[in-house]
CHARMM-style PDB file with segment names, atoms N, HN, CA, C and O in Angstrom:
ATOM      1  N   MET     1     102.709  89.832  97.806  1.00  0.00      PROA
ATOM      2  CA  MET     1     101.675  90.736  98.433  1.00  0.00      PROA
ATOM      3  C   MET     1     101.908  90.775  99.860  1.00  0.00      PROA
ATOM      4  O   MET     1     102.433  89.876 100.517  1.00  0.00      PROA
ATOM      5  N   THR     2     101.370  92.160 100.398  1.00  0.00      PROA
ATOM      6  HN  THR     2     100.943  92.890  99.864  1.00  0.00      PROA
ATOM      7  CA  THR     2     101.404  92.156 101.579  1.00  0.00      PROA
ATOM      8  C   THR     2      99.592  92.290 102.179  1.00  0.00      PROA
ATOM      9  O   THR     2      98.587  92.299 101.469  1.00  0.00      PROA
ATOM     10  N   GLY     3      99.657  92.360 103.373  1.00  0.00      PROA
ATOM     11  HN  GLY     3     100.474  92.352 103.950  1.00  0.00      PROA
ATOM     12  CA  GLY     3      98.340  92.151 104.024  1.00  0.00      PROA
ATOM     13  C   GLY     3      97.493  93.464 103.470  1.00  0.00      PROA
ATOM     14  O   GLY     3      96.416  93.296 102.897  1.00  0.00      PROA
ATOM     15  N   SER     4      97.946  94.526 103.638  1.00  0.00      PROA
ATOM     16  HN  SER     4      98.820  94.662 104.103  1.00  0.00      PROA
ATOM     17  CA  SER     4      97.347  95.692 103.010  1.00  0.00      PROA
ATOM     18  C   SER     4      96.918  95.521 101.570  1.00  0.00      PROA
ATOM     19  O   SER     4      95.743  95.531 101.201  1.00  0.00      PROA
ATOM     20  N   GLU     5      98.008  95.357 100.762  1.00  0.00      PROA
ATOM     21  HN  GLU     5      98.962  95.349 101.061  1.00  0.00      PROA
ATOM     22  CA  GLU     5      97.460  95.083  99.502  1.00  0.00      PROA
ATOM     23  C   GLU     5      96.334  94.065  99.078  1.00  0.00      PROA
ATOM     24  O   GLU     5      95.458  94.205  98.224  1.00  0.00      PROA
ATOM     25  N   LEU     6      96.635  92.860 100.022  1.00  0.00      PROA
ATOM     26  HN  LEU     6      97.346  92.747 100.715  1.00  0.00      PROA
ATOM     27  CA  LEU     6      95.388  91.948  99.644  1.00  0.00      PROA
ATOM     28  C   LEU     6      94.142  92.238 100.204  1.00  0.00      PROA
ATOM     29  O   LEU     6      93.167  91.838  99.568  1.00  0.00      PROA
ATOM     30  N   ARG     7      93.948  92.840 101.247  1.00  0.00      PROA
ATOM     31  HN  ARG     7      94.739  93.165 101.764  1.00  0.00      PROA
ATOM     32  CA  ARG     7      92.786  93.808 101.506  1.00  0.00      PROA
ATOM     33  C   ARG     7      92.335  94.872 100.506  1.00  0.00      PROA
ATOM     34  O   ARG     7      91.144  95.019 100.230  1.00  0.00      PROA
ATOM     35  N   ASP     8      93.387  95.670  99.924  1.00  0.00      PROA
ATOM     36  HN  ASP     8      94.355  95.550 100.148  1.00  0.00      PROA
ATOM     37  CA  ASP     8      92.795  96.370  98.969  1.00  0.00      PROA
ATOM     38  C   ASP     8      92.161  95.508  97.564  1.00  0.00      PROA
ATOM     39  O   ASP     8      91.177  95.909  96.942  1.00  0.00      PROA
ATOM     40  N   LEU     9      92.837  94.418  97.260  1.00  0.00      PROA
ATOM     41  HN  LEU     9      93.636  94.093  97.766  1.00  0.00      PROA
ATOM     42  CA  LEU     9      92.262  93.749  96.268  1.00  0.00      PROA
ATOM     43  C   LEU     9      91.215  93.315  96.606  1.00  0.00      PROA
ATOM     44  O   LEU     9      90.279  93.549  95.842  1.00  0.00      PROA
ATOM     45  N   LEU    10      90.943  92.558  97.799  1.00  0.00      PROA
ATOM     46  HN  LEU    10      91.704  92.368  98.420  1.00  0.00      PROA
ATOM     47  CA  LEU    10      89.409  92.470  98.271  1.00  0.00      PROA
ATOM     48  C   LEU    10      88.162  93.279  98.087  1.00  0.00      PROA
ATOM     49  O   LEU    10      87.036  93.063  97.639  1.00  0.00      PROA
ATOM     50  N   VAL    11      88.811  94.308  98.615  1.00  0.00      PROA
ATOM     51  HN  VAL    11      89.726  94.484  98.979  1.00  0.00      PROA
ATOM     52  CA  VAL    11      87.668  95.606  98.523  1.00  0.00      PROA
ATOM     53  C   VAL    11      87.538  95.903  97.142  1.00  0.00      PROA
ATOM     54  O   VAL    11      86.377  96.082  96.774  1.00  0.00      PROA
ATOM     55  N   ARG    12      88.401  96.000  96.305  1.00  0.00      PROA
ATOM     56  HN  ARG    12      89.344  95.855  96.604  1.00  0.00      PROA
ATOM     57  CA  ARG    12      88.071  96.448  95.193  1.00  0.00      PROA
ATOM     58  C   ARG    12      87.406  95.362  94.380  1.00  0.00      PROA
ATOM     59  O   ARG    12      86.715  95.752  93.438  1.00  0.00      PROA
ATOM     60  N   ASP    13      87.519  93.839  94.628  1.00  0.00      PROA
ATOM     61  HN  ASP    13      88.081  93.522  95.393  1.00  0.00      PROA
ATOM     62  CA  ASP    13      86.815  92.881  93.923  1.00  0.00      PROA
ATOM     63  C   ASP    13      85.493  92.936  94.587  1.00  0.00      PROA
ATOM     64  O   ASP    13      84.511  92.694  93.886  1.00  0.00      PROA
ATOM     65  N   LEU    14      85.348  93.183  95.679  1.00  0.00      PROA
ATOM     66  HN  LEU    14      86.146  93.380  96.249  1.00  0.00      PROA
ATOM     67  CA  LEU    14      83.769  93.324  96.330  1.00  0.00      PROA
ATOM     68  C   LEU    14      83.141  94.540  95.810  1.00  0.00      PROA
ATOM     69  O   LEU    14      81.928  94.403  95.648  1.00  0.00      PROA
ATOM     70  N   ALA    15      83.564  95.573  95.533  1.00  0.00      PROA
ATOM     71  HN  ALA    15      84.549  95.683  95.665  1.00  0.00      PROA
ATOM     72  CA  ALA    15      82.571  96.733  95.161  1.00  0.00      PROA
ATOM     73  C   ALA    15      82.678  96.826  93.669  1.00  0.00      PROA
ATOM     74  O   ALA    15      81.985  97.699  93.147  1.00  0.00      PROA
ATOM     75  N   LYS    16      83.520  95.985  92.789  1.00  0.00      PROA
ATOM     76  HN  LYS    16      84.083  95.276  93.214  1.00  0.00      PROA
ATOM     77  CA  LYS    16      83.075  95.539  91.493  1.00  0.00      PROA
ATOM     78  C   LYS    16      82.102  94.873  91.326  1.00  0.00      PROA
ATOM     79  O   LYS    16      81.237  95.243  90.532  1.00  0.00      PROA
ATOM     80  N   SER    17      81.966  93.441  92.201  1.00  0.00      PROA
ATOM     81  HN  SER    17      82.669  93.141  92.845  1.00  0.00      PROA
ATOM     82  CA  SER    17      81.018  92.611  91.812  1.00  0.00      PROA
ATOM     83  C   SER    17      79.724  92.694  92.619  1.00  0.00      PROA
ATOM     84  O   SER    17      78.742  91.992  92.373  1.00  0.00      PROA
ATOM     85  N   HSD    18      79.791  93.631  93.633  1.00  0.00      PROA
ATOM     86  HN  HSD    18      80.588  94.200  93.833  1.00  0.00      PROA
ATOM     87  CA  HSD    18      78.636  93.331  94.215  1.00  0.00      PROA
ATOM     88  C   HSD    18      78.133  94.758  94.643  1.00  0.00      PROA
ATOM     89  O   HSD    18      77.269  94.914  95.505  1.00  0.00      PROA
ATOM     90  N   GLY    19      78.790  95.854  93.922  1.00  0.00      PROA
ATOM     91  HN  GLY    19      79.492  95.727  93.222  1.00  0.00      PROA
ATOM     92  CA  GLY    19      78.514  97.462  93.869  1.00  0.00      PROA
ATOM     93  C   GLY    19      78.628  97.894  95.499  1.00  0.00      PROA
ATOM     94  O   GLY    19      78.946  97.145  96.423  1.00  0.00      PROA
ATOM     95  N   GLY    20      78.306  99.204  95.570  1.00  0.00      PROA
ATOM     96  HN  GLY    20      78.048  99.812  94.820  1.00  0.00      PROA
ATOM     97  CA  GLY    20      78.679  99.925  96.775  1.00  0.00      PROA
ATOM     98  C   GLY    20      79.934 100.368  96.596  1.00  0.00      PROA
ATOM     99  O   GLY    20      80.684 100.089  95.660  1.00  0.00      PROA
ATOM    100  N   GLY    21      80.182 101.191  97.683  1.00  0.00      PROA
ATOM    101  HN  GLY    21      79.573 101.417  98.443  1.00  0.00      PROA
ATOM    102  CA  GLY    21      81.537 102.087  97.513  1.00  0.00      PROA
ATOM    103  C   GLY    21      82.793 101.124  98.321  1.00  0.00      PROA
ATOM    104  O   GLY    21      82.525 100.251  99.146  1.00  0.00      PROA
ATOM    105  N   THR    22      83.890 101.413  97.982  1.00  0.00      PROA
ATOM    106  HN  THR    22      84.108 102.123  97.312  1.00  0.00      PROA
ATOM    107  CA  THR    22      85.097 100.899  98.381  1.00  0.00      PROA
ATOM    108  C   THR    22      85.150 101.050 100.065  1.00  0.00      PROA
ATOM    109  O   THR    22      85.566 100.121 100.758  1.00  0.00      PROA
ATOM    110  N   ALA    23      84.726 102.203 100.587  1.00  0.00      PROA
ATOM    111  HN  ALA    23      84.388 102.958 100.025  1.00  0.00      PROA
ATOM    112  CA  ALA    23      84.849 102.956 101.987  1.00  0.00      PROA
ATOM    113  C   ALA    23      83.735 101.861 102.355  1.00  0.00      PROA
ATOM    114  O   ALA    23      84.197 101.128 103.230  1.00  0.00      PROA
ATOM    115  N   ARG    24      82.738 101.578 102.080  1.00  0.00      PROA
ATOM    116  HN  ARG    24      82.363 102.173 101.369  1.00  0.00      PROA
ATOM    117  CA  ARG    24      81.742 100.486 102.788  1.00  0.00      PROA
ATOM    118  C   ARG    24      82.334  99.276 103.209  1.00  0.00      PROA
ATOM    119  O   ARG    24      82.401  98.840 104.358  1.00  0.00      PROA
ATOM    120  N   TRP    25      82.841  98.679 101.954  1.00  0.00      PROA
ATOM    121  HN  TRP    25      82.786  99.033 101.021  1.00  0.00      PROA
ATOM    122  CA  TRP    25      83.234  97.165 101.969  1.00  0.00      PROA
ATOM    123  C   TRP    25      84.507  97.364 102.657  1.00  0.00      PROA
ATOM    124  O   TRP    25      84.676  96.346 103.329  1.00  0.00      PROA
ATOM    125  N   ARG    26      85.522  98.194 102.833  1.00  0.00      PROA
ATOM    126  HN  ARG    26      85.385  99.021 102.287  1.00  0.00      PROA
ATOM    127  CA  ARG    26      86.787  98.389 103.775  1.00  0.00      PROA
ATOM    128  C   ARG    26      86.559  98.401 105.084  1.00  0.00      PROA
ATOM    129  O   ARG    26      87.405  98.051 105.907  1.00  0.00      PROA
ATOM    130  N   LYS    27      85.024  98.935 105.466  1.00  0.00      PROA
ATOM    131  HN  LYS    27      84.337  99.219 104.797  1.00  0.00      PROA
ATOM    132  CA  LYS    27      84.636  98.897 106.803  1.00  0.00      PROA
ATOM    133  C   LYS    27      84.240  97.335 107.259  1.00  0.00      PROA
ATOM    134  O   LYS    27      84.489  96.911 108.387  1.00  0.00      PROA
ATOM    135  N   ILE    28      83.669  96.643 106.349  1.00  0.00      PROA
ATOM    136  HN  ILE    28      83.467  96.987 105.432  1.00  0.00      PROA
ATOM    137  CA  ILE    28      83.162  95.580 106.591  1.00  0.00      PROA
ATOM    138  C   ILE    28      84.227  94.454 106.618  1.00  0.00      PROA
ATOM    139  O   ILE    28      84.241  93.597 107.501  1.00  0.00      PROA
ATOM    140  N   VAL    29      85.160  94.506 105.548  1.00  0.00      PROA
ATOM    141  HN  VAL    29      85.148  95.202 104.830  1.00  0.00      PROA
ATOM    142  CA  VAL    29      86.169  93.736 105.575  1.00  0.00      PROA
ATOM    143  C   VAL    29      86.760  93.700 106.829  1.00  0.00      PROA
ATOM    144  O   VAL    29      86.676  92.682 107.516  1.00  0.00      PROA
ATOM    145  N   GLY    30      87.546  95.022 107.337  1.00  0.00      PROA
ATOM    146  HN  GLY    30      87.614  95.848 106.778  1.00  0.00      PROA
ATOM    147  CA  GLY    30      88.154  95.087 108.784  1.00  0.00      PROA
ATOM    148  C   GLY    30      89.680  94.862 108.156  1.00  0.00      PROA
ATOM    149  O   GLY    30      90.116  95.019 107.015  1.00  0.00      PROA
ATOM    150  N   GLY    31      90.213  94.486 109.223  1.00  0.00      PROA
ATOM    151  HN  GLY    31      89.859  94.359 110.150  1.00  0.00      PROA
ATOM    152  CA  GLY    31      92.013  94.269 108.806  1.00  0.00      PROA
ATOM    153  C   GLY    31      92.244  92.697 108.378  1.00  0.00      PROA
ATOM    154  O   GLY    31      91.526  91.697 108.380  1.00  0.00      PROA
ATOM    155  N   VAL    32      93.565  92.970 108.023  1.00  0.00      PROA
ATOM    156  HN  VAL    32      94.148  93.782 108.022  1.00  0.00      PROA
ATOM    157  CA  VAL    32      94.056  91.400 107.533  1.00  0.00      PROA
ATOM    158  C   VAL    32      95.066  91.070 108.838  1.00  0.00      PROA
ATOM    159  O   VAL    32      96.086  91.754 108.915  1.00  0.00      PROA
ATOM    160  N   LYS    33      94.875  90.271 109.642  1.00  0.00      PROA
ATOM    161  HN  LYS    33      94.046  89.715 109.580  1.00  0.00      PROA
ATOM    162  CA  LYS    33      95.813  89.513 110.249  1.00  0.00      PROA
ATOM    163  C   LYS    33      96.792  88.627 109.728  1.00  0.00      PROA
ATOM    164  O   LYS    33      96.438  87.678 109.028  1.00  0.00      PROA
ATOM    165  N   VAL    34      98.166  88.865 110.037  1.00  0.00      PROA
ATOM    166  HN  VAL    34      98.453  89.635 110.606  1.00  0.00      PROA
ATOM    167  CA  VAL    34      99.162  88.039 109.089  1.00  0.00      PROA
ATOM    168  C   VAL    34      99.895  87.394 110.177  1.00  0.00      PROA
ATOM    169  O   VAL    34     100.407  87.988 111.126  1.00  0.00      PROA
ATOM    170  N   TYR    35      99.906  85.973 109.940  1.00  0.00      PROA
ATOM    171  HN  TYR    35      99.490  85.491 109.169  1.00  0.00      PROA
ATOM    172  CA  TYR    35     100.719  85.195 111.133  1.00  0.00      PROA
ATOM    173  C   TYR    35     101.996  84.644 110.578  1.00  0.00      PROA
ATOM    174  O   TYR    35     102.170  84.727 109.362  1.00  0.00      PROA
ATOM    175  N   SER    36     102.744  84.188 111.202  1.00  0.00      PROA
ATOM    176  HN  SER    36     102.602  84.121 112.189  1.00  0.00      PROA
ATOM    177  CA  SER    36     103.880  83.568 110.916  1.00  0.00      PROA
ATOM    178  C   SER    36     104.197  82.059 109.851  1.00  0.00      PROA
ATOM    179  O   SER    36     104.029  80.909 110.259  1.00  0.00      PROA
ATOM    180  N   ARG    37     104.458  82.259 109.092  1.00  0.00      PROA
ATOM    181  HN  ARG    37     104.594  83.193 108.761  1.00  0.00      PROA
ATOM    182  CA  ARG    37     104.397  80.814 107.907  1.00  0.00      PROA
ATOM    183  C   ARG    37     104.859  79.397 108.996  1.00  0.00      PROA
ATOM    184  O   ARG    37     104.403  78.255 108.930  1.00  0.00      PROA
ATOM    185  N   ASP    38     105.931  79.950 109.996  1.00  0.00      PROA
ATOM    186  HN  ASP    38     106.301  80.877 110.049  1.00  0.00      PROA
ATOM    187  CA  ASP    38     106.357  78.714 110.849  1.00  0.00      PROA
ATOM    188  C   ASP    38     105.158  77.951 111.638  1.00  0.00      PROA
ATOM    189  O   ASP    38     105.188  76.742 111.870  1.00  0.00      PROA
ATOM    190  N   THR    39     104.139  78.782 112.004  1.00  0.00      PROA
ATOM    191  HN  THR    39     104.114  79.763 111.815  1.00  0.00      PROA
ATOM    192  CA  THR    39     103.012  78.260 112.698  1.00  0.00      PROA
ATOM    193  C   THR    39     101.927  78.090 111.579  1.00  0.00      PROA
ATOM    194  O   THR    39     101.109  77.222 111.884  1.00  0.00      PROA
ATOM    195  N   HSD    40     101.717  78.637 110.461  1.00  0.00      PROA
ATOM    196  HN  HSD    40     102.381  79.342 110.213  1.00  0.00      PROA
ATOM    197  CA  HSD    40     100.669  78.654 109.705  1.00  0.00      PROA
ATOM    198  C   HSD    40     101.133  77.837 108.213  1.00  0.00      PROA
ATOM    199  O   HSD    40     101.496  78.444 107.206  1.00  0.00      PROA
ATOM    200  N   ALA    41     101.060  76.788 108.293  1.00  0.00      PROA
ATOM    201  HN  ALA    41     100.765  76.295 109.111  1.00  0.00      PROA
ATOM    202  CA  ALA    41     101.861  76.078 107.132  1.00  0.00      PROA
ATOM    203  C   ALA    41     100.946  76.157 105.670  1.00  0.00      PROA
ATOM    204  O   ALA    41     101.440  75.909 104.570  1.00  0.00      PROA
ATOM    205  N   HSD    42      99.744  76.491 105.855  1.00  0.00      PROA
ATOM    206  HN  HSD    42      99.342  76.693 106.749  1.00  0.00      PROA
ATOM    207  CA  HSD    42      98.751  76.362 104.605  1.00  0.00      PROA
ATOM    208  C   HSD    42      98.156  77.596 104.223  1.00  0.00      PROA
ATOM    209  O   HSD    42      97.643  77.772 103.118  1.00  0.00      PROA
ATOM    210  N   CYS    43      98.229  78.614 105.292  1.00  0.00      PROA
ATOM    211  HN  CYS    43      98.646  78.471 106.189  1.00  0.00      PROA
ATOM    212  CA  CYS    43      97.549  79.957 104.804  1.00  0.00      PROA
ATOM    213  C   CYS    43      98.164  80.989 105.934  1.00  0.00      PROA
ATOM    214  O   CYS    43      97.816  80.672 107.072  1.00  0.00      PROA
ATOM    215  N   ASN    44      98.835  81.919 105.876  1.00  0.00      PROA
ATOM    216  HN  ASN    44      99.118  82.177 104.952  1.00  0.00      PROA
ATOM    217  CA  ASN    44      99.078  82.729 107.124  1.00  0.00      PROA
ATOM    218  C   ASN    44      98.321  84.191 107.355  1.00  0.00      PROA
ATOM    219  O   ASN    44      98.600  85.214 107.980  1.00  0.00      PROA
ATOM    220  N   TRP    45      97.461  83.848 106.708  1.00  0.00      PROA
ATOM    221  HN  TRP    45      97.234  83.017 106.200  1.00  0.00      PROA
ATOM    222  CA  TRP    45      96.277  85.396 106.942  1.00  0.00      PROA
ATOM    223  C   TRP    45      94.980  85.156 107.129  1.00  0.00      PROA
ATOM    224  O   TRP    45      94.590  84.165 106.512  1.00  0.00      PROA
ATOM    225  N   ASP    46      94.111  85.751 107.809  1.00  0.00      PROA
ATOM    226  HN  ASP    46      94.428  86.556 108.311  1.00  0.00      PROA
ATOM    227  CA  ASP    46      92.771  85.669 108.401  1.00  0.00      PROA
ATOM    228  C   ASP    46      92.228  87.241 108.498  1.00  0.00      PROA
ATOM    229  O   ASP    46      92.867  88.139 109.046  1.00  0.00      PROA
ATOM    230  N   ILE    47      91.015  87.395 107.907  1.00  0.00      PROA
ATOM    231  HN  ILE    47      90.496  86.666 107.461  1.00  0.00      PROA
ATOM    232  CA  ILE    47      90.138  88.709 107.994  1.00  0.00      PROA
ATOM    233  C   ILE    47      88.992  87.939 108.681  1.00  0.00      PROA
ATOM    234  O   ILE    47      88.629  86.798 108.395  1.00  0.00      PROA
ATOM    235  N   ARG    48      88.490  88.727 109.612  1.00  0.00      PROA
ATOM    236  HN  ARG    48      88.784  89.654 109.844  1.00  0.00      PROA
ATOM    237  CA  ARG    48      87.122  88.612 110.417  1.00  0.00      PROA
ATOM    238  C   ARG    48      86.123  89.748 110.076  1.00  0.00      PROA
ATOM    239  O   ARG    48      86.051  90.772 110.755  1.00  0.00      PROA
ATOM    240  N   PRO    49      85.409  89.525 109.061  1.00  0.00      PROA
ATOM    241  CA  PRO    49      84.314  90.717 108.514  1.00  0.00      PROA
ATOM    242  C   PRO    49      83.523  90.881 109.540  1.00  0.00      PROA
ATOM    243  O   PRO    49      83.286  90.008 110.375  1.00  0.00      PROA
ATOM    244  N   ALA    50      82.954  92.307 109.533  1.00  0.00      PROA
ATOM    245  HN  ALA    50      83.148  93.016 108.855  1.00  0.00      PROA
ATOM    246  CA  ALA    50      81.664  92.112 110.543  1.00  0.00      PROA
ATOM    247  C   ALA    50      80.941  93.161 109.675  1.00  0.00      PROA
ATOM    248  O   ALA    50      81.481  94.010 108.965  1.00  0.00      PROA
ATOM    249  N   GLY    51      79.385  92.916 109.891  1.00  0.00      PROA
ATOM    250  HN  GLY    51      78.947  92.226 110.468  1.00  0.00      PROA
ATOM    251  CA  GLY    51      78.204  93.651 109.053  1.00  0.00      PROA
ATOM    252  C   GLY    51      77.185  92.796 109.354  1.00  0.00      PROA
ATOM    253  O   GLY    51      77.070  92.027 110.309  1.00  0.00      PROA
ATOM    254  N   ALA    52      76.312  93.057 108.249  1.00  0.00      PROA
ATOM    255  HN  ALA    52      76.406  93.681 107.473  1.00  0.00      PROA
ATOM    256  CA  ALA    52      75.083  92.216 108.369  1.00  0.00      PROA
ATOM    257  C   ALA    52      75.186  90.886 108.069  1.00  0.00      PROA
ATOM    258  O   ALA    52      76.318  90.638 107.652  1.00  0.00      PROA
ATOM    259  N   ILE    53      74.498  89.964 108.106  1.00  0.00      PROA
ATOM    260  HN  ILE    53      73.579  90.166 108.445  1.00  0.00      PROA
ATOM    261  CA  ILE    53      75.006  88.669 107.802  1.00  0.00      PROA
ATOM    262  C   ILE    53      75.021  88.235 106.539  1.00  0.00      PROA
ATOM    263  O   ILE    53      75.827  87.329 106.328  1.00  0.00      PROA
ATOM    264  N   HSD    54      74.055  88.785 105.173  1.00  0.00      PROA
ATOM    265  HN  HSD    54      73.400  89.521 105.345  1.00  0.00      PROA
ATOM    266  CA  HSD    54      74.308  88.842 104.146  1.00  0.00      PROA
ATOM    267  C   HSD    54      75.829  89.207 103.543  1.00  0.00      PROA
ATOM    268  O   HSD    54      76.403  88.577 102.654  1.00  0.00      PROA
ATOM    269  N   GLU    55      76.433  90.616 104.392  1.00  0.00      PROA
ATOM    270  HN  GLU    55      75.967  91.127 105.113  1.00  0.00      PROA
ATOM    271  CA  GLU    55      77.385  91.001 103.892  1.00  0.00      PROA
ATOM    272  C   GLU    55      78.493  90.157 104.407  1.00  0.00      PROA
ATOM    273  O   GLU    55      79.271  89.805 103.521  1.00  0.00      PROA
ATOM    274  N   VAL    56      78.752  89.769 105.518  1.00  0.00      PROA
ATOM    275  HN  VAL    56      78.119  90.055 106.238  1.00  0.00      PROA
ATOM    276  CA  VAL    56      79.651  89.096 106.114  1.00  0.00      PROA
ATOM    277  C   VAL    56      79.828  87.607 104.865  1.00  0.00      PROA
ATOM    278  O   VAL    56      80.901  87.319 104.335  1.00  0.00      PROA
ATOM    279  N   ALA    57      78.484  86.840 104.620  1.00  0.00      PROA
ATOM    280  HN  ALA    57      77.612  87.074 105.051  1.00  0.00      PROA
ATOM    281  CA  ALA    57      78.700  85.868 103.924  1.00  0.00      PROA
ATOM    282  C   ALA    57      79.369  86.115 102.420  1.00  0.00      PROA
ATOM    283  O   ALA    57      80.100  85.279 101.890  1.00  0.00      PROA
ATOM    284  N   ILE    58      78.987  87.470 101.769  1.00  0.00      PROA
ATOM    285  HN  ILE    58      78.393  88.150 102.200  1.00  0.00      PROA
ATOM    286  CA  ILE    58      79.571  87.716 100.744  1.00  0.00      PROA
ATOM    287  C   ILE    58      81.105  87.903 100.670  1.00  0.00      PROA
ATOM    288  O   ILE    58      81.812  87.466  99.762  1.00  0.00      PROA
ATOM    289  N   VAL    59      81.569  88.674 101.843  1.00  0.00      PROA
ATOM    290  HN  VAL    59      80.995  89.029 102.581  1.00  0.00      PROA
ATOM    291  CA  VAL    59      82.932  88.843 102.007  1.00  0.00      PROA
ATOM    292  C   VAL    59      83.689  87.173 102.564  1.00  0.00      PROA
ATOM    293  O   VAL    59      84.887  86.926 102.431  1.00  0.00      PROA
ATOM    294  N   GLU    60      83.034  86.548 102.959  1.00  0.00      PROA
ATOM    295  HN  GLU    60      82.061  86.748 103.066  1.00  0.00      PROA
ATOM    296  CA  GLU    60      83.218  85.135 103.196  1.00  0.00      PROA
ATOM    297  C   GLU    60      83.886  84.200 101.976  1.00  0.00      PROA
ATOM    298  O   GLU    60      84.980  83.637 101.957  1.00  0.00      PROA
ATOM    299  N   ARG    61      82.917  84.238 101.053  1.00  0.00      PROA
ATOM    300  HN  ARG    61      82.028  84.696 101.069  1.00  0.00      PROA
ATOM    301  CA  ARG    61      83.159  83.762  99.690  1.00  0.00      PROA
ATOM    302  C   ARG    61      84.276  84.543  98.753  1.00  0.00      PROA
ATOM    303  O   ARG    61      84.938  84.089  97.820  1.00  0.00      PROA
ATOM    304  N   SER    62      84.266  85.440  99.134  1.00  0.00      PROA
ATOM    305  HN  SER    62      83.728  85.810  99.891  1.00  0.00      PROA
ATOM    306  CA  SER    62      85.409  86.269  98.398  1.00  0.00      PROA
ATOM    307  C   SER    62      86.877  86.088  98.924  1.00  0.00      PROA
ATOM    308  O   SER    62      87.911  86.170  98.261  1.00  0.00      PROA
ATOM    309  N   ILE    63      86.728  85.801 100.377  1.00  0.00      PROA
ATOM    310  HN  ILE    63      85.888  85.735 100.916  1.00  0.00      PROA
ATOM    311  CA  ILE    63      87.886  85.453 100.891  1.00  0.00      PROA
ATOM    312  C   ILE    63      88.087  84.345 100.311  1.00  0.00      PROA
ATOM    313  O   ILE    63      89.073  84.441  99.581  1.00  0.00      PROA
ATOM    314  N   ASP    64      87.509  83.087 100.281  1.00  0.00      PROA
ATOM    315  HN  ASP    64      86.708  83.009 100.874  1.00  0.00      PROA
ATOM    316  CA  ASP    64      88.035  81.825  99.999  1.00  0.00      PROA
ATOM    317  C   ASP    64      88.505  81.820  98.690  1.00  0.00      PROA
ATOM    318  O   ASP    64      89.506  81.177  98.376  1.00  0.00      PROA
ATOM    319  N   ALA    65      87.925  82.421  97.977  1.00  0.00      PROA
ATOM    320  HN  ALA    65      87.111  82.943  98.232  1.00  0.00      PROA
ATOM    321  CA  ALA    65      88.164  82.889  96.457  1.00  0.00      PROA
ATOM    322  C   ALA    65      89.795  83.240  96.086  1.00  0.00      PROA
ATOM    323  O   ALA    65      90.565  82.631  95.343  1.00  0.00      PROA
ATOM    324  N   ILE    66      89.988  84.345  96.823  1.00  0.00      PROA
ATOM    325  HN  ILE    66      89.363  84.840  97.427  1.00  0.00      PROA
ATOM    326  CA  ILE    66      91.363  84.899  97.046  1.00  0.00      PROA
ATOM    327  C   ILE    66      92.626  84.293  97.849  1.00  0.00      PROA
ATOM    328  O   ILE    66      93.809  84.553  97.628  1.00  0.00      PROA
ATOM    329  N   ARG    67      91.979  83.223  99.060  1.00  0.00      PROA
ATOM    330  HN  ARG    67      91.018  83.012  99.239  1.00  0.00      PROA
ATOM    331  CA  ARG    67      92.841  82.524  99.700  1.00  0.00      PROA
ATOM    332  C   ARG    67      93.623  81.595  98.443  1.00  0.00      PROA
ATOM    333  O   ARG    67      94.848  81.520  98.353  1.00  0.00      PROA
ATOM    334  N   ALA    68      92.622  80.886  97.467  1.00  0.00      PROA
ATOM    335  HN  ALA    68      91.626  80.947  97.540  1.00  0.00      PROA
ATOM    336  CA  ALA    68      93.186  80.111  96.974  1.00  0.00      PROA
ATOM    337  C   ALA    68      94.476  80.490  96.103  1.00  0.00      PROA
ATOM    338  O   ALA    68      95.549  79.898  95.990  1.00  0.00      PROA
ATOM    339  N   ARG    69      93.944  81.848  95.442  1.00  0.00      PROA
ATOM    340  HN  ARG    69      93.072  82.329  95.534  1.00  0.00      PROA
ATOM    341  CA  ARG    69      95.301  82.356  94.519  1.00  0.00      PROA
ATOM    342  C   ARG    69      96.436  83.008  95.356  1.00  0.00      PROA
ATOM    343  O   ARG    69      97.504  83.221  94.782  1.00  0.00      PROA
ATOM    344  N   TYR    70      96.281  83.372  96.786  1.00  0.00      PROA
ATOM    345  HN  TYR    70      95.414  83.199  97.252  1.00  0.00      PROA
ATOM    346  CA  TYR    70      97.172  83.840  97.892  1.00  0.00      PROA
ATOM    347  C   TYR    70      96.958  83.661  99.141  1.00  0.00      PROA
ATOM    348  O   TYR    70      96.435  84.423  99.955  1.00  0.00      PROA
ATOM    349  N   PRO    71      97.544  82.221  99.320  1.00  0.00      PROA
ATOM    350  CA  PRO    71      97.845  81.567 100.454  1.00  0.00      PROA
ATOM    351  C   PRO    71      98.468  82.340 101.444  1.00  0.00      PROA
ATOM    352  O   PRO    71      97.867  82.567 102.493  1.00  0.00      PROA
ATOM    353  N   PHE    72      99.825  82.863 101.205  1.00  0.00      PROA
ATOM    354  HN  PHE    72     100.314  82.679 100.353  1.00  0.00      PROA
ATOM    355  CA  PHE    72     100.736  83.697 101.855  1.00  0.00      PROA
ATOM    356  C   PHE    72     100.522  85.202 101.445  1.00  0.00      PROA
ATOM    357  O   PHE    72     100.295  85.567 100.291  1.00  0.00      PROA
ATOM    358  N   VAL    73     100.617  85.978 102.476  1.00  0.00      PROA
ATOM    359  HN  VAL    73     100.802  85.681 103.413  1.00  0.00      PROA
ATOM    360  CA  VAL    73     101.438  87.313 102.292  1.00  0.00      PROA
ATOM    361  C   VAL    73     102.418  87.561 103.267  1.00  0.00      PROA
ATOM    362  O   VAL    73     102.728  86.774 104.162  1.00  0.00      PROA
ATOM    363  N   ASP    74     103.021  88.957 103.025  1.00  0.00      PROA
ATOM    364  HN  ASP    74     102.769  89.596 102.299  1.00  0.00      PROA
ATOM    365  CA  ASP    74     104.083  89.308 103.997  1.00  0.00      PROA
ATOM    366  C   ASP    74     103.422  90.475 104.864  1.00  0.00      PROA
ATOM    367  O   ASP    74     102.403  91.021 104.441  1.00  0.00      PROA
ATOM    368  N   GLN    75     103.924  90.808 105.919  1.00  0.00      PROA
ATOM    369  HN  GLN    75     104.752  90.365 106.263  1.00  0.00      PROA
ATOM    370  CA  GLN    75     103.479  91.639 106.981  1.00  0.00      PROA
ATOM    371  C   GLN    75     103.491  92.819 106.085  1.00  0.00      PROA
ATOM    372  O   GLN    75     104.360  92.966 105.225  1.00  0.00      PROA
ATOM    373  N   GLY    76     102.418  93.754 106.309  1.00  0.00      PROA
ATOM    374  HN  GLY    76     101.712  93.634 107.007  1.00  0.00      PROA
ATOM    375  CA  GLY    76     102.274  95.123 105.812  1.00  0.00      PROA
ATOM    376  C   GLY    76     101.207  95.603 105.207  1.00  0.00      PROA
ATOM    377  OT1 GLY    76     101.187  96.773 104.826  1.00  0.00      PROA
TER     378      GLY     76
END
């Protein structure tokens, strides 16, 4: 899985479970930063959501669930 595929998965999951359009969630989620596995041994990606406090909290809970399934992604 690539970083962009992970973002798409997260956005689809958020729209399905919390309503709203994918464009709205894509804006809140922002981008996926992918790091080297050499320096990040447990998880090599990060997302910094931006939006209202309750929206960020929703995204962060979803990120935790997805990180458990996909701790590593490829650049892209």
